[in-house]
C-alpha positions in Angstrom: 0.0 0.0 0.0 2.8 2.4 1.0 5.7 0.8 -0.8 8.9 3.0 -0.4 6.8 6.2 0.0 8.0 7.2 3.4 4.4 7.9 4.5 4.0 9.7 7.8 1.2 7.7 9.5 0.4 10.6 11.9 -0.9 12.6 8.9 -3.3 9.9 7.7 -6.9 9.2 9.0 -6.8 6.7 11.8 -9.1 4.3 10.1 -6.8 4.0 7.1 -3.8 3.3 9.3 -5.8 0.7 11.3 -6.8 -1.0 8.1 -3.2 -1.2 7.0 -2.1 -2.6 10.4 -4.8 -5.2 10.3 -3.2 -6.7 7.3 -0.1 -7.9 9.2 0.1 -11.3 10.8 3.7 -10.8 12.0 5.6 -7.8 13.4 9.4 -7.9 13.7 11.0 -5.2 15.8 14.6 -4.1 16.0 15.8 -3.8 19.6 18.2 -0.9 20.2 16.6 2.3 19.0 13.1 0.9 18.7 12.3 -0.9 22.0 15.1 0.4 24.2 18.3 2.5 24.4 20.9 0.5 26.2 19.4 0.2 29.8 16.3 2.4 29.2 13.0 1.4 27.5 11.8 3.9 24.9 8.5 5.5 26.0 5.5 3.6 24.8 7.5 0.9 23.0 7.0 -1.9 25.5 3.2 -1.3 25.8 2.9 -1.3 22.0 5.0 -4.5 21.5 3.0 -6.3 24.2 -0.3 -5.2 22.7 0.8 -6.5 19.3 1.8 -9.8 20.9 -1.6 -10.2 22.7 -3.6 -9.3 19.7 -2.9 -12.6 17.9 0.0 -11.5 15.9 3.4 -13.2 15.8 6.0 -10.9 17.3 9.8 -11.2 17.1 12.8 -9.1 18.2 15.7 -8.8 15.9 19.2 -7.4 16.6 22.7 -7.2 15.1 24.0 -7.1 18.6 26.2 -10.2 18.9 27.4 -9.4 22.4 24.7 -11.5 24.0 22.9 -14.7 23.2 19.3 -15.0 22.2 18.5 -16.3 25.7 20.1 -13.2 27.2 18.3 -10.9 24.8 15.0 -12.5 25.8 15.9 -12.0 29.5 16.8 -8.4 28.8 13.5 -7.8 27.1 11.7 -9.4 30.0 13.5 -7.0 32.3 11.8 -4.2 30.4 8.4 -5.9 30.7 8.4 -7.6 27.3 7.3 -11.2 27.4 9.1 -13.1 24.7 10.7 -16.5 24.3 14.2 -17.2 23.0 12.8 -18.8 19.9 11.2 -15.4 19.0 14.6 -13.6 19.1 16.8 -13.3 16.1 20.4 -12.1 16.4 23.4 -11.9 14.1 25.3 -14.3 16.4 22.6 -17.0 16.0 22.5 -16.2 12.2 26.2 -17.1 12.0 25.8 -20.3 14.1 22.7 -21.4 12.2 24.5 -20.9 8.9 27.2 -23.3 9.9 24.8 -25.8 11.4 22.8 -25.9 8.1 26.1 -26.5 6.3 26.8 -29.4 8.8 30.1 -27.7 9.6 32.3 -30.1 11.5 35.6 -28.1 12.1 36.4 -25.5 14.7 35.4 -21.8 14.6 37.8 -19.1 15.5 35.8 -16.2 16.9 37.1 -12.6 17.2 34.1 -11.0 19.0 31.6 -11.2 21.7 30.5 -14.1 23.9 27.1 -14.2 22.2 28.7 -15.9 19.2 30.4 -18.5 21.4 27.1 -19.2 23.2 25.1 -19.8 20.0 27.8 -22.0 18.5 28.0 -24.1 21.6 24.2 -24.6 21.6 24.4 -26.0 18.1 27.3 -28.2 18.9 30.0 -26.3 17.1 33.4 -25.9 18.8 34.7 -22.3 19.0 38.1 -20.9 19.9 39.0 -17.5 21.3 42.5 -16.4 22.3 43.1 -13.6 24.7 46.5 -12.2 24.1 48.5 -9.0 23.9 51.5 -8.1 21.8 54.3 -8.3 24.4 57.2 -8.9 22.1 58.4 -7.4 18.8 55.9 -7.9 16.0 58.3 -10.0 13.8 58.9 -12.4 16.8 55.2 -12.7 17.5 54.4 -13.5 13.8 57.3 -15.9 13.5 56.3 -17.9 16.6 52.6 -17.7 15.9 50.9 -21.2 16.1 47.6 -21.7 14.3 45.1 -24.6 15.0 44.9 -26.7 11.8 41.3 -27.7 12.6 39.9 -24.2 12.3 37.6 -24.0 9.3 35.9 -20.7 9.8 36.7 -17.2 11.2 33.8 -15.2 12.7 34.4 -11.5 13.3 32.1 -9.4 15.4 32.5 -6.3 17.6 35.5 -7.0 19.9 36.1 -4.7 22.9 39.5 -6.3 23.3 40.6 -5.6 19.8 44.4 -5.3 19.5 47.2 -5.9 17.1 47.9 -9.4 18.3 44.3 -10.4 17.7 44.4 -8.8 14.3 47.5 -10.7 13.3 46.2 -14.1 14.5 42.8 -13.6 12.9 44.3 -12.4 9.7 46.8 -15.3 9.6 43.9 -17.7 9.6 42.2 -15.9 6.8 45.3 -16.1 4.6 44.2 -19.7 4.1 41.5 -19.5 1.3 39.9 -22.7 2.6 38.8 -21.1 5.8 35.5 -19.3 5.6 35.2 -15.7 6.6 31.9 -14.7 8.3 30.9 -11.4 9.9 28.1 -10.6 12.3 27.1 -7.2 10.9 28.3 -4.1 9.1 27.4 -1.6 11.8 30.7 0.4 12.0 29.7 2.5 15.0 27.0 2.8 17.7 26.1 6.4 18.7 25.6 6.8 22.5 24.9 10.5 22.6 27.0 13.6 23.3 29.0 13.0 20.1 30.3 9.7 21.5 30.3 6.4 19.6 31.3 2.8 20.3 33.2 0.8 17.7 31.0 -1.7 15.9 31.8 -5.0 14.1 31.8 -3.2 10.7 35.0 -1.3 11.7 36.7 -4.5 12.8 35.7 -6.2 9.5 37.0 -3.3 7.5 40.4 -3.7 9.3 40.4 -7.4 8.5 39.5 -6.8 4.8 42.4 -4.3 4.5 44.8 -6.7 6.2 43.9 -9.8 4.3 42.2 -8.6 1.1 39.3 -10.9 1.8 35.6 -9.8 2.1 33.4 -11.5 4.7 30.0 -13.0 4.2 28.0 -10.8 6.6 25.0 -12.7 8.1 23.4 -10.0 10.2 20.9 -7.4 8.8 20.4 -6.6 6.0 21.2 -10.2 4.9 17.8 -11.9 4.5 19.4 -15.1 5.9 18.4 -13.9 9.4 14.7 -14.6 8.5 15.2 -17.5 6.0 14.4 -20.3 8.5 11.2 -18.5 9.5 10.1 -18.0 5.9 11.1 -21.4 4.6 9.3 -23.1 7.5 6.1 -21.2 6.8 6.2 -19.6 10.3 6.0 -16.2 8.7 4.8 -14.9 5.3 6.7 -12.0 3.8 3.6 -10.3 2.4 2.0 -10.1 5.8 5.1 -9.2 7.8 6.0 -5.7 9.1 9.5 -4.8 10.0 10.0 -1.9 12.5 13.4 -0.3 12.6 15.4 2.9 13.2 18.4 2.3 10.8 18.2 2.6 7.1 21.3 0.6 6.1 20.3 -2.4 8.3 16.6 -2.5 9.3 15.0 -0.9 6.2 17.3 -2.5 3.8 16.7 -5.9 5.5 13.0 -5.4 5.2 13.3 -4.7 1.4 15.5 -7.8 0.9 13.0 -10.0 2.7 9.9 -8.6 0.9 8.5 -7.3 4.2 6.8 -3.9 4.6 8.7 -1.4 6.7 8.0 1.1 9.4 10.8 3.5 10.3 10.7 5.0 13.8 12.6 8.2 14.6 13.7 7.1 18.1 17.1 5.8 17.0 19.9 6.2 14.5 18.5 7.8 11.3 16.3 10.8 10.9 13.5 11.8 8.4 15.8 14.4 7.0 18.3 11.7 5.9 15.4 9.8 4.2 14.3 12.9 2.4 17.9 13.4 1.1 17.9 9.9 -0.3 14.5 10.5 -2.0 15.7 13.8 -3.5 18.9 12.3 -4.8 16.8 9.9 -6.8 19.5 7.2 -6.9 17.7 3.9 -7.8 20.3 1.9 -6.0 19.4 3.6 -2.7 15.6 3.0 -3.1 15.9 0.0 -0.9 16.8 2.4 2.0 13.5 4.3 1.7 10.9 3.1 4.3 7.3 2.5 3.4 6.0 4.4 6.5 7.2 6.5 9.4 6.3 7.3 13.0 8.2 9.3 15.6 8.4 6.1 17.8 6.9 2.7 18.2 4.8 4.1 21.0 2.9 6.2 18.5 1.5 3.1 16.9 -0.5 2.2 20.0 -3.2 4.8 19.2 -3.9 3.1 16.0 -4.2 -0.3 17.7 -6.6 0.5 20.5 
C-alpha cells in the first residue's frame, strides 16, 4: 500500500492506518533504537509491543548485537516488561551459528568477537576458539612464533572490545588460508551513544580485516535476509503479511526490502526523516531499498492506531 513512499502515518486518517495494520500477521521489531536505548526502555514501546503480541500477531525481536545470546536478549526484554521467548529472538550471532549448522560444519570456529557468538555456536554443537593475548614482544617475533590450529575451518568476526594488534594478526593469519570461511556478524561500524560519542562496531573490525587480508566477509546480520530465512522457509511467517519496524536505514529498512516485508521507520534511533528525504531527493535507484514504506516518531505512537 505504501511501498517505499515514506508515508507519515500521523498525517493519515486513523481508520486508514488501522486497516493497514490489520493486514499484518507478523511484526518484527529491532531492539536498540526501537524498543530500548541501552538500559532504558523507549517511551510507549513496551506497551505497543505487548499489545501486538496479545492481539494474535506473531512478534519477534531482531538485533545485530552479537554481544549477548538469544536467551540473554530475551531476558533483557523481560527486564523491560516484554514477554518473549528465546525462539522469537533473532540475532546476528545466531544467524552465523545457524548458517554453519545448516552446512553441517564439523571443524572449529575461531571467533574474534563477543560471547554471544560462542554461546550460539555451543548450543548448536560447534566448537569455538578464542585467544586472549596482547602483543608483548616485537611484531616480527610474534608473527614468526605464531601457532595456528589446523582444525579451524571458519573465522567469525564481530565487535570486539578487546581488539588489539595481536588479535588482528592471529585472525588475519587464519584468513590467509583461502579454505577457511570468513563470516561477519554485521556491518554496523559505530554505535552512537549521545553527546558526540560512539562505540566501535563490528563493521569497523571487519574493515580492518579486509584491509589486512584482502578478503571480504559473508556478513550474516541485517540486511542479509538469511536472518529470517528459517522462519520464511518453515512457513512460520509470510513476507507479504510481515511488518519490520526499525530505526536504521542501512540495516533495518534494507533488510525489510531484501525479505519482501513492509517497513515502518521510527525516529527514536539512528537515522532521521531528513536523511530519508535526502535519499529520495537524490533519486539514486540503488538507494531506493533504503526508503521506508512508512514513518512514526516512535513505536509508542503506533498504539493509538491499535486500541
